[in-house]
Backbone as CSV, one residue per row, in Angstrom:
resi,resn,N_x,N_y,N_z,CA_x,CA_y,CA_z,C_x,C_y,C_z
1,MET,-34.909,-25.088,-1.885,-33.918,-24.529,-2.710,-32.631,-25.085,-1.851
2,PRO,-31.754,-25.683,-2.298,-30.284,-26.023,-1.593,-29.823,-24.916,-1.190
3,LYS,-29.010,-25.008,0.181,-28.313,-23.809,0.672,-27.006,-23.566,-0.068
4,GLN,-26.677,-22.356,-0.399,-25.413,-22.246,-1.101,-24.011,-22.660,-0.171
5,ARG,-23.117,-23.186,-0.805,-21.865,-23.551,0.343,-21.053,-22.341,-0.051
6,ILE,-20.694,-21.929,1.288,-19.871,-21.068,1.670,-18.356,-21.233,1.431
7,THR,-17.672,-20.726,0.423,-16.153,-21.299,0.490,-15.232,-20.245,1.099
8,LYS,-13.894,-20.782,1.380,-13.248,-19.783,2.142,-12.877,-18.618,1.170
9,GLU,-12.738,-18.953,-0.185,-12.789,-17.473,-0.934,-13.636,-16.838,-0.668
10,MET,-14.986,-17.131,-0.427,-16.065,-16.109,-0.459,-15.920,-15.560,0.934
11,VAL,-15.315,-15.843,1.912,-15.085,-15.572,3.148,-14.107,-14.690,3.013
12,ILE,-12.879,-14.913,2.422,-11.996,-13.771,2.301,-12.715,-12.458,1.323
13,ASP,-13.199,-12.895,0.780,-13.838,-11.822,-0.529,-14.623,-10.683,0.629
14,ALA,-15.433,-11.360,1.045,-15.909,-10.797,2.233,-15.732,-9.728,2.970
15,ALA,-14.719,-10.012,3.683,-13.805,-9.564,4.759,-13.100,-8.817,4.161
16,PHE,-12.258,-9.003,2.696,-11.577,-8.027,2.229,-12.814,-6.781,1.791
17,GLU,-14.036,-6.975,1.032,-15.054,-5.729,1.133,-15.419,-5.137,2.305
18,LEU,-15.532,-5.618,3.434,-15.854,-5.138,4.661,-14.383,-4.159,5.231
19,VAL,-13.349,-4.651,5.009,-12.338,-3.882,5.738,-12.027,-2.575,4.317
20,ARG,-12.186,-2.748,2.681,-12.448,-2.057,2.116,-13.262,-0.627,2.721
21,ARG,-14.269,-1.234,2.800,-15.483,-0.127,3.267,-15.402,0.604,4.486
22,SER,-14.883,0.022,5.641,-15.374,0.245,6.725,-13.719,0.056,7.579
23,GLY,-12.661,-0.340,7.128,-11.117,-0.599,7.708,-11.261,-1.856,8.756
24,MET,-9.991,-2.065,8.967,-9.664,-3.716,9.873,-10.323,-3.613,10.869
25,GLU,-10.776,-2.409,11.728,-11.569,-2.650,12.757,-12.767,-3.427,12.711
26,GLN,-13.504,-3.031,11.512,-14.820,-3.969,11.294,-15.102,-5.236,11.022
27,LEU,-13.409,-5.741,10.957,-13.344,-7.288,10.552,-13.812,-8.258,11.756
28,MET,-14.982,-8.205,12.045,-15.636,-9.408,12.626,-16.349,-10.399,12.170
29,VAL,-16.039,-11.469,12.950,-16.883,-12.844,12.153,-18.385,-12.612,11.889
30,LYS,-19.233,-11.931,12.964,-20.109,-11.355,12.771,-20.630,-10.432,11.668
31,ASN,-19.787,-9.591,11.309,-20.073,-8.851,10.275,-19.876,-9.551,8.840
32,ILE,-18.787,-10.406,8.771,-18.404,-11.342,7.658,-19.768,-12.431,7.456
33,ALA,-20.237,-12.860,8.266,-21.186,-14.078,8.392,-22.670,-13.054,7.798
34,GLU,-22.616,-11.881,8.483,-24.158,-10.956,7.592,-23.902,-10.858,6.467
35,LYS,-22.578,-10.720,5.792,-22.069,-9.905,4.533,-22.400,-11.426,3.643
36,THR,-22.068,-12.414,4.109,-21.969,-13.607,3.127,-23.546,-14.340,3.219
37,GLY,-24.104,-13.855,4.273,-25.524,-14.298,4.677,-25.401,-16.022,5.138
38,CYS,-24.450,-16.177,5.953,-24.429,-17.658,6.409,-24.351,-17.127,8.220
39,SER,-24.163,-18.183,8.907,-23.785,-18.413,10.118,-22.331,-18.511,10.343
40,VAL,-21.984,-18.257,11.623,-20.334,-17.962,11.866,-20.021,-19.302,11.810
41,GLN,-20.652,-20.512,11.498,-19.719,-21.847,11.737,-18.953,-21.838,10.381
42,PRO,-19.202,-21.703,9.012,-18.549,-21.982,8.097,-17.124,-21.097,8.259
43,ILE,-17.191,-19.955,8.524,-16.164,-18.879,8.799,-15.096,-19.657,9.746
44,TYR,-15.310,-19.691,11.099,-14.750,-20.565,12.079,-14.071,-21.920,11.483
45,SER,-14.620,-22.521,10.703,-14.117,-23.798,9.781,-12.917,-23.635,9.225
46,TYR,-12.923,-22.520,8.433,-11.761,-22.630,7.464,-10.560,-21.591,8.278
47,PHE,-10.985,-20.936,9.198,-9.626,-20.163,9.712,-9.606,-20.591,11.117
48,GLU,-8.222,-20.932,11.751,-7.714,-21.219,13.184,-8.350,-20.340,14.097
49,ASN,-7.912,-18.609,13.531,-8.398,-17.669,14.472,-8.423,-16.671,13.686
50,MET,-8.691,-15.370,14.354,-8.649,-14.259,13.596,-7.556,-13.793,12.977
51,ASP,-6.310,-14.035,13.666,-4.926,-13.640,13.137,-4.833,-14.097,11.815
52,GLU,-5.287,-15.563,11.519,-5.078,-16.268,10.381,-5.795,-15.357,9.417
53,LEU,-7.068,-15.042,9.584,-8.131,-14.312,8.519,-7.759,-13.318,8.359
54,ARG,-7.188,-12.653,9.346,-6.411,-10.977,8.885,-5.271,-11.089,7.784
55,ARG,-4.103,-12.084,8.318,-3.042,-12.502,7.065,-3.819,-12.615,6.042
56,GLU,-4.857,-13.681,5.585,-5.238,-13.963,4.644,-5.912,-12.625,3.574
57,VAL,-6.548,-11.741,4.771,-7.092,-10.783,4.132,-5.935,-9.543,3.527
58,THR,-4.835,-9.389,4.395,-3.685,-8.661,4.041,-3.093,-8.895,2.867
59,ASP,-3.041,-10.309,2.753,-2.258,-10.767,1.343,-3.150,-10.455,0.365
60,LYS,-4.480,-10.662,0.418,-5.492,-9.904,-0.843,-5.264,-8.430,-0.692
61,ILE,-5.219,-7.894,0.274,-4.907,-6.538,0.204,-3.479,-6.053,-0.792
62,ARG,-2.798,-6.928,-0.354,-1.201,-6.357,-1.017,-1.459,-6.882,-2.371
63,ASN,-2.095,-7.860,-2.781,-2.348,-8.092,-3.934,-3.062,-7.118,-5.043
64,TYR,-4.081,-6.822,-4.421,-4.811,-5.781,-4.922,-4.176,-4.549,-5.160
65,ILE,-3.344,-4.158,-4.269,-2.615,-2.946,-4.184,-1.208,-3.095,-5.073
66,GLN,-0.606,-4.153,-5.473,0.363,-4.294,-6.611,-0.558,-4.234,-8.061
67,ASP,-1.541,-4.747,-8.252,-2.316,-4.504,-9.648,-2.639,-3.259,-9.813
68,TYR,-3.401,-2.754,-8.553,-3.448,-1.101,-8.632,-2.301,0.010,-8.963
69,ILE,-1.463,-0.536,-8.496,-0.061,0.480,-8.760,0.416,-0.230,-10.338
70,SER,0.283,-1.215,-10.488,0.864,-1.552,-11.905,-0.107,-1.220,-13.059
71,ALA,-1.372,-1.245,-12.427,-2.248,-0.450,-13.654,-2.286,0.972,-13.711
72,HIS,-1.928,1.854,-12.828,-1.284,3.236,-12.709,-0.155,4.018,-13.077
73,ILE,0.802,2.838,-13.392,2.130,3.290,-13.632,2.548,3.870,-14.804
74,ASP,2.872,5.252,-15.212,3.085,5.615,-16.761,4.676,4.920,-17.020
75,THR,4.793,4.477,-18.144,6.200,3.577,-17.932,7.053,4.667,-18.726
76,ARG,6.545,6.018,-19.409,7.488,6.957,-19.462,8.185,7.649,-18.246
77,ASP,7.619,7.638,-17.150,8.328,8.126,-16.016,7.350,7.135,-14.610
78,VAL,8.532,6.037,-14.699,7.901,4.850,-13.780,7.962,5.451,-12.144
79,PHE,9.200,6.095,-11.911,9.314,6.805,-10.620,8.239,7.711,-10.334
80,ALA,8.100,8.802,-11.095,7.034,9.469,-10.451,5.655,9.160,-10.570
81,SER,5.257,8.141,-11.326,4.045,7.733,-11.645,3.903,6.840,-10.007
82,THR,5.050,6.175,-10.410,4.662,4.856,-8.803,4.175,6.057,-7.722
83,GLY,4.881,7.243,-7.217,4.661,7.745,-6.344,3.137,8.404,-6.458
84,ARG,2.643,8.540,-7.315,1.430,9.641,-7.683,0.255,8.212,-7.742
85,ALA,0.708,7.305,-7.988,-0.075,6.052,-7.755,-0.454,5.733,-6.374
86,TYR,0.659,5.773,-5.536,0.175,5.419,-4.136,-0.312,6.436,-3.281
87,ILE,-0.355,7.892,-3.892,-0.861,9.046,-3.420,-2.654,9.138,-4.105
88,ASP,-2.878,8.312,-5.220,-4.355,8.191,-5.697,-4.645,7.025,-4.850
89,LEU,-4.033,6.137,-4.550,-4.443,4.902,-3.952,-4.829,5.553,-2.359
90,ALA,-4.070,6.185,-1.554,-4.206,6.464,-0.304,-5.403,7.266,-0.499
91,LYS,-6.034,8.148,-1.668,-7.189,8.909,-1.721,-8.355,8.045,-2.125
92,GLU,-8.390,7.138,-2.869,-9.242,6.429,-3.438,-9.975,5.267,-2.332
93,GLU,-8.637,4.521,-1.744,-8.829,3.204,-1.197,-8.295,3.548,0.233
94,PRO,-8.527,4.453,1.306,-7.965,4.848,2.487,-7.799,3.833,3.346
95,HIS,-8.842,2.978,3.417,-8.723,1.642,4.632,-7.801,0.741,4.061
96,LEU,-7.761,0.377,2.912,-6.531,-0.597,2.285,-5.659,-0.096,2.005
97,PHE,-5.248,1.396,2.042,-4.029,1.948,2.456,-3.389,1.963,3.599
98,LYS,-4.296,2.085,4.818,-3.760,1.824,6.142,-3.336,0.607,6.225
99,VAL,-4.114,-0.279,5.875,-3.724,-1.677,6.394,-2.415,-2.448,5.587
100,PHE,-2.421,-1.311,4.362,-0.881,-2.091,3.487,-0.007,-1.308,4.163
101,ILE,0.205,0.101,4.758,1.275,0.763,5.171,1.359,0.252,6.813
102,LEU,0.176,0.300,7.299,0.668,0.020,8.680,0.764,-1.515,9.378
103,HIS,0.831,-2.581,8.444,1.205,-4.084,8.664,2.408,-4.122,9.570
104,GLN,2.435,-5.251,10.227,3.796,-5.168,10.975,4.950,-5.512,9.718
105,ARG,5.829,-5.236,9.739,6.884,-5.846,9.264,7.890,-6.184,10.149
106,ASN,8.447,-7.689,10.070,9.270,-7.978,10.763,10.652,-8.287,10.240
107,ASN,11.837,-8.342,11.029,12.969,-8.204,10.459,13.666,-7.076,9.993
108,ILE,12.995,-5.665,10.351,13.534,-4.694,9.741,14.039,-3.853,10.742
109,SER,15.444,-3.576,10.594,16.011,-2.957,11.652,16.755,-1.924,11.356
110,SER,16.856,-1.207,9.466,17.356,-0.135,9.427,16.230,0.478,8.177
111,LEU,16.582,1.300,7.751,15.945,2.328,6.483,16.555,1.086,5.491
112,ASP,17.748,0.565,5.315,18.134,-0.006,4.290,17.252,-1.547,4.276
113,ASP,16.982,-1.995,5.217,16.227,-3.369,5.406,14.933,-3.038,4.980
114,LEU,14.291,-1.736,5.266,13.045,-1.575,4.680,12.874,-1.194,3.249
115,TYR,14.177,-0.672,2.922,14.289,-0.074,1.359,14.219,-1.843,0.637
116,GLN,15.365,-2.682,1.078,15.251,-3.718,0.161,13.570,-4.447,0.337
117,SER,13.072,-4.398,1.365,11.665,-4.889,1.655,10.453,-4.358,0.708
118,GLU,10.630,-3.545,0.651,9.539,-2.454,-0.057,9.907,-2.194,-1.444
119,THR,10.858,-2.001,-1.874,11.079,-1.558,-3.576,11.145,-2.841,-4.321
120,ASN,11.223,-2.133,-5.552,11.559,-2.935,-6.842,12.915,-2.591,-7.039
121,PRO,13.575,-3.919,-7.140,15.218,-3.621,-6.932,15.889,-2.925,-8.269
122,GLN,15.083,-3.006,-9.326,15.268,-2.327,-10.602,15.308,-0.944,-10.526
123,MET,14.438,-0.134,-9.560,13.928,0.909,-9.737,15.167,2.090,-9.204
124,ALA,15.834,1.740,-8.694,17.123,2.462,-8.148,18.208,2.573,-9.684
125,GLU,18.170,1.384,-10.599,18.794,1.570,-11.969,18.274,2.696,-12.764
126,LEU,16.746,2.608,-12.796,15.914,3.245,-13.599,15.995,4.964,-13.194
127,ILE,16.003,5.087,-11.779,16.244,6.568,-11.445,17.526,7.103,-11.730
128,ALA,18.534,5.849,-11.487,19.887,6.396,-11.762,20.142,6.963,-13.237
129,GLU,19.609,5.707,-14.491,19.893,6.134,-15.796,19.079,7.235,-16.131
130,LYS,18.015,7.703,-15.556,17.284,8.837,-15.988,17.903,10.230,-15.680
131,LEU,18.250,9.908,-14.430,18.708,11.371,-13.935,20.305,11.618,-13.918
132,LYS,20.688,10.691,-14.439,22.174,10.611,-14.534,23.062,10.824,-13.544
133,ILE,22.519,9.777,-12.053,23.308,9.771,-10.770,23.632,8.658,-10.892
134,SER,24.432,8.399,-9.735,25.310,6.926,-9.233,23.818,6.163,-8.684
135,ILE,23.963,4.950,-8.827,22.912,3.696,-8.002,23.070,4.427,-6.517
136,SER,23.632,4.548,-5.901,23.804,4.945,-4.577,23.052,6.229,-4.439
137,GLN,23.300,7.264,-4.898,22.777,8.369,-5.208,21.017,7.818,-5.219
138,ALA,20.778,7.207,-6.462,19.364,6.899,-6.297,18.657,6.283,-5.488
139,LYS,19.357,5.077,-5.016,18.511,4.542,-3.849,18.381,5.511,-2.508
140,LYS,19.052,6.659,-2.245,18.890,7.364,-1.404,17.850,8.394,-1.496
141,LEU,17.653,9.061,-3.303,16.553,9.590,-3.514,15.134,8.794,-3.284
142,HIS,15.390,7.357,-3.781,14.149,6.628,-3.729,13.709,6.534,-2.282
143,ILE,14.746,6.290,-1.271,14.264,5.937,0.265,13.636,7.036,0.766
144,ASN,14.371,8.446,0.401,13.646,9.528,0.885,12.120,9.765,0.346
145,MET,11.969,9.642,-0.970,10.731,9.560,-1.546,9.452,8.480,-0.902
146,LEU,10.152,7.487,-0.854,9.334,6.385,-0.368,8.880,6.755,1.031
147,ILE,9.605,7.164,2.090,9.310,7.890,3.276,8.342,8.856,3.272
148,TYR,8.690,9.676,2.166,7.919,11.100,2.040,6.539,10.491,1.418
149,THR,6.360,9.867,0.598,5.160,9.417,0.032,4.173,8.461,0.960
150,ILE,4.914,7.335,1.910,4.160,7.165,2.775,3.339,8.006,3.791
151,GLY,4.179,9.054,4.392,3.882,9.994,5.095,2.727,10.539,4.524
152,THR,2.882,11.387,3.271,1.833,12.229,2.906,0.362,11.441,2.799
153,GLY,0.902,9.996,1.917,-0.304,9.199,1.709,-1.100,8.681,3.085
154,THR,-0.106,8.564,4.393,-1.184,8.441,5.494,-1.924,9.943,5.923
155,ILE,-1.418,10.659,5.742,-1.903,11.965,6.012,-3.229,11.882,5.277
156,LEU,-3.288,11.760,3.619,-4.280,12.042,2.985,-5.084,10.890,3.320
157,SER,-4.868,9.517,3.805,-6.304,8.649,4.275,-6.834,8.531,5.503
158,VAL,-6.086,9.608,6.228,-6.965,9.683,7.443,-7.449,11.106,7.951
159,THR,-7.763,11.872,6.733,-8.306,13.231,6.538,-9.613,13.011,6.274
160,THR,-10.389,14.184,6.512,-11.727,14.154,6.283,-12.026,15.612,6.253
161,PRO,-12.761,15.956,5.046,-12.979,15.578,3.739,-11.696,14.949,2.916
162,GLY,-10.745,15.285,3.486,-9.628,15.342,2.490,-8.867,16.006,1.520
163,ILE,-7.898,16.069,1.994,-6.939,16.862,1.227,-6.595,16.927,-0.145
164,SER,-6.749,17.343,-0.997,-6.910,17.342,-2.340,-5.549,16.901,-2.974
165,ALA,-5.564,15.397,-3.387,-4.486,14.543,-4.184,-3.347,15.571,-4.903
166,ASP,-4.075,16.638,-5.872,-3.169,17.565,-6.455,-2.164,17.965,-5.539
167,GLU,-2.887,18.472,-4.326,-2.078,19.284,-3.272,-0.941,18.538,-2.640
168,ILE,-1.347,17.453,-2.398,-0.388,16.277,-1.736,0.616,16.331,-3.123
169,CYS,0.486,16.083,-4.263,1.676,15.776,-5.335,2.221,17.055,-5.251
170,GLU,1.420,18.095,-5.423,2.349,19.446,-5.771,3.344,19.587,-4.441
171,GLN,3.405,19.126,-3.209,4.357,18.856,-2.171,4.693,17.853,-2.285
172,GLN,4.659,16.726,-2.748,5.952,15.455,-3.473,6.792,15.859,-4.281
173,GLU,6.079,16.616,-5.242,7.017,17.286,-6.335,8.027,17.932,-5.467
174,THR,7.641,19.043,-4.800,8.372,20.017,-3.969,9.642,19.357,-3.174
175,ALA,9.230,18.225,-2.486,10.000,17.276,-1.684,11.080,16.415,-2.930
176,TYR,10.576,16.134,-3.639,11.360,15.410,-4.617,12.722,16.327,-5.442
177,LYS,12.244,17.491,-5.505,13.258,18.451,-6.159,14.298,18.876,-4.933
178,ALA,13.807,19.003,-3.969,14.710,19.482,-2.691,15.567,18.274,-2.350
179,PHE,14.978,16.882,-2.320,15.908,15.734,-2.109,16.851,15.745,-3.273
180,LEU,16.327,15.887,-4.552,17.274,15.555,-5.548,18.485,16.561,-5.363
181,ASN,18.235,17.946,-5.191,19.133,19.170,-5.024,20.196,18.607,-4.130
182,HIS,19.786,18.273,-2.877,20.542,17.823,-1.859,21.283,16.616,-2.092
183,ILE,21.221,15.563,-3.144,21.710,14.540,-3.429,23.072,15.307,-4.453
184,MET,22.553,16.253,-5.426,23.313,16.422,-6.443,24.516,17.289,-5.819
185,GLN,23.973,18.107,-4.422,25.200,18.948,-3.953,26.327,18.003,-3.002
186,HIS,25.579,16.871,-2.540,26.516,16.165,-2.017,26.965,14.905,-2.839
187,LYS,27.465,14.967,-3.875,28.104,14.173,-4.620,28.963,12.997,-4.019
188,GLU,28.913,12.141,-4.480,29.767,10.834,-3.958,31.362,10.999,-3.910
């Protein structure tokens, strides 16, 4: 029987599944070779080093998460459903969530840089329109909720057996109301 040709995509898929199941710390050539049923040679032939492989896997994770979030957004309330989707992701895919949140971000030296890098530019407009607040206020609310959601999602992804997603979302709603109340009291 002819040997199956191991493709670069097969290696990336196997690496993604390893990270998904066990975390980035299990991303080792020998584990990928075992998962794909090949020697380590094909893996080394596709990637200059492990950093390159990690970047490819991180890109695949980023694409997976974008698809996941898009599939879980309720168009009737994009802002709230996006936050809930990230919490659900942290609960369902804790290893992928950690890689996504904890990957190195270059050229970020302010919260505004983070906001510009990590958010959909139209979200502030949607928030402003829905809540009848200014774009500036909407951005403040959004960055506060972004930070809060990252924090609570991280807590959720590292606890065992795990905090209930409903409990986290209830806390998220409390934070949202507090942030909105603060913004409304400090009008521009």
